[in-house]
N, C-alpha and C positions, 0 to 999 in steps of 0.2 A: 840213617834214617831222612836226616835232613834234605839230603841230596832226592830223596826218594818224594818227599812231601812237595818239594819243588816241581817236580816232574808232573805229579799228580796235579797240582794246581795249576800247572800251564796248560796241561790236557784239557781241564774242565773249563778253562777260559775259550780254547779254540772251539770245542763244542757250542758252547753258549754262542758265539758270534756265528757257527754255521747253523745254528737250529732257529728257523724261523719263528715269530710268534705267533702264539696260540690262535689269537683272531687278527690276522692280518687286516689293515684297514681296506675296505675294497677301492678299486678305482673307479671314479666316477665324474661324470660330465654334466654340468649344467644343462637343463633342456632350454630349447629356444621356441619361443611361441609366436608364430606368425598372425596377427591380429587382423581380420578382415571388416572392413566397412563397406558395403554394396548396396547400391540404391535399386538393383533390380529386384524381381519377384525371388521369393524364396526358390521356387521350382527351377526358375534360370539359373540363380546361382548355383544349385545342386547340378544342374545338367552342363554349364558351360565354362564355370569358373573353378568349381571345387577341383574337378578332374584333372586342371592343367595343375595346379597348384600339388595336389597330390602325387602328379607325375614327376614334377620338378623336384620333390622332397624326398622322392624314394631312394632308400638306400641309408638315410639317415635317422637312424632311431630314437635320437633326441630330439628331433623336430616334430613340431604339433600346428596344426591350422586350425584356427578357431574363426567361426563366424559371429561377429558381434552386431550385425545390421538388426534394425529393429522392426518387427513386422506384426502386422495385425493377424486376426485369426484365421484370415483368408491367405495369409503368407506374402501379402503385400507391404511393402516398405512404408512406414509410417513414421512422421516427424512429431509425434505425441510425447508425451512427459517421457516415454520409455525411450526415446532415443538420447536423451541427455543421460538417463541411467546407463545404457550401453555403451555411449562413448566414455563416460569414467572407466567402467570396466576395461574397455580397450586400452586405454590409457595406463592403468593400474598395472595390467597383467600381460602384456604383449610386449617382445623385445622389439619386433619391427611391425610397424603400424600400416597395413596397405589399404589406402582409400581407393577404390576402384571405380572412380568416376571424378569428374569436374565441372565447374559451371561457374557463371561469374559469380563474383563476390556479391553479398548484400547483407543485409542486416539480419536476415532469419538465419544464414550459414554460418555467421561471425562465431555462433556458439562452436562449431566445429574448428575453425581455424584456432580459437583462443585454447580449446582443449589439447590440439596437436601441439602448438607452442610449449605448452606447460608439458607436454610429454617429451618434448625434445630437450628441454631444460633439465628433465631427470634422465637424461641419456638413452632414450630411446629413438630408433629411425623411423624415419616417416618416408614410405614411397605414395606416390601418387600417380594415377591415370594421367596423361596430359588430356586426353578426351576430346571431343567434338562437342559443338553446342547443340542445343534442343532443336528438333525441327522448326524451321521459321525464322530460327536467329544468325545473326553474322556472326564468324568467327571474331576473335578478339586475342589482344596479347597476353600471356599467361599472367602477365603483372595484373590484370584486372578480373583475375579469376580466383576461385578458392584457394587453389594450389600456390598460386603466387602470393598468398598473404602468410605461407609458412615458411619463412628463408632458410634454406638448406636442406627443405625437401628433396627427395630424389623424384625427379618428373619423368615420366617415361612416356615416349610416342610410340606410334606405330607407323611401319613404312608398307608401302604398297608393292607392285611390281616392279616398279622402276627407282625403287629406294627412296621416294618421295613420300612426304607426310600423307596421310590419309586428307582426302578433301575437306576443307573447311576445318581442321583441326586447330586447336588453340596452339599458340606459337609464342616463340622467344627465347632469349638467352637462359632462362632460368631452367630449360629442359635438359635434363643429365644426357640423353642420348634418345633415338628412336631406335625400334627393332623390328627387323622382319622377320613374322613369324612363319611357319610351313606355308607353302602355297596354298594348298588346301584351306588353310585358315585365316587367309589373309581377309581383312575387312571385318572380322568378329570381334576386334578390339580385344584379344588376348595377349598382346604382347606385355603389356604391364604386369599380366599374372605371372607371364614365366620369368620377368626379371624378378618380381617378388619371391617366388620359389625359389630361384636360384641364389638368390641373396640369403635366403634363410638357411639352404643347405651349408653355405660357405660362412656363414656368420661367425663361427669361432675362430676361423683363420685371421682375423684382425680385430683391432679394438677401435680403429680410427677410419671406417668405413667412409663416412661422410668426406673427411679430407683426402682421403685416398682414391676415390672416384673423381673427385673435384681436380686434383692433380692429373689423374688420368686424362679427364676431359681436356684439360688445357695443352696436354702434352701429344693428344691425338692430331694428327695430320690430314684425317679423313674426315669426310661432313661430319659421320656418325661413329661413335664408338663402339666397336664391335662389344656382341653381349661377352663372347668367352674373354675380350681384353678386361672386361670390368673384374674378372674373378682369378686372374692370373697371378 
């Protein structure tokens, strides 16, 4: 009888080990939000920027693109009180913050650079378009621009046909790299959007993107760090 009980006990233990729990915990992965702040009109953003970002994150079920730009009733970008509110939401909710414009630093846009530095301190990644000055303005070093006031921002330029920066672009060592978009898209300013979307899709692969990309840039022997090299 004693031997029989031992056998039964052992069998019960084996069955218990092989039987999965009634409600196993589902495997989930945290979502990643790419927050965009763009000074073009809403119509231009929807037609030119959003499709590029959505194309780059295709296949990533955890990736979301959200436009935090502030618009008036006509879909034009506005710098009224709603801008500060949208910046606050952008910094709070986004994992990656994409500022799709750049301009000379001034007292008015200091609210943007301060909000971005606070977001960085909270662990958010900031991507900037290197951009070009407004019509009639001269180019300038990135250190004199809004992007240059956010240390550690991933500043992305755009290359033209001969792998040179587009004419009059803001320039300087603060730029991580410059990307040449598809031939039929050169000159449309979409290179930073391509990078931001690609980074969003790859976000969960690393926890040290800022340091990793800075080291990639230092180790790179070519003039510009290739897009694909950024995510290998």
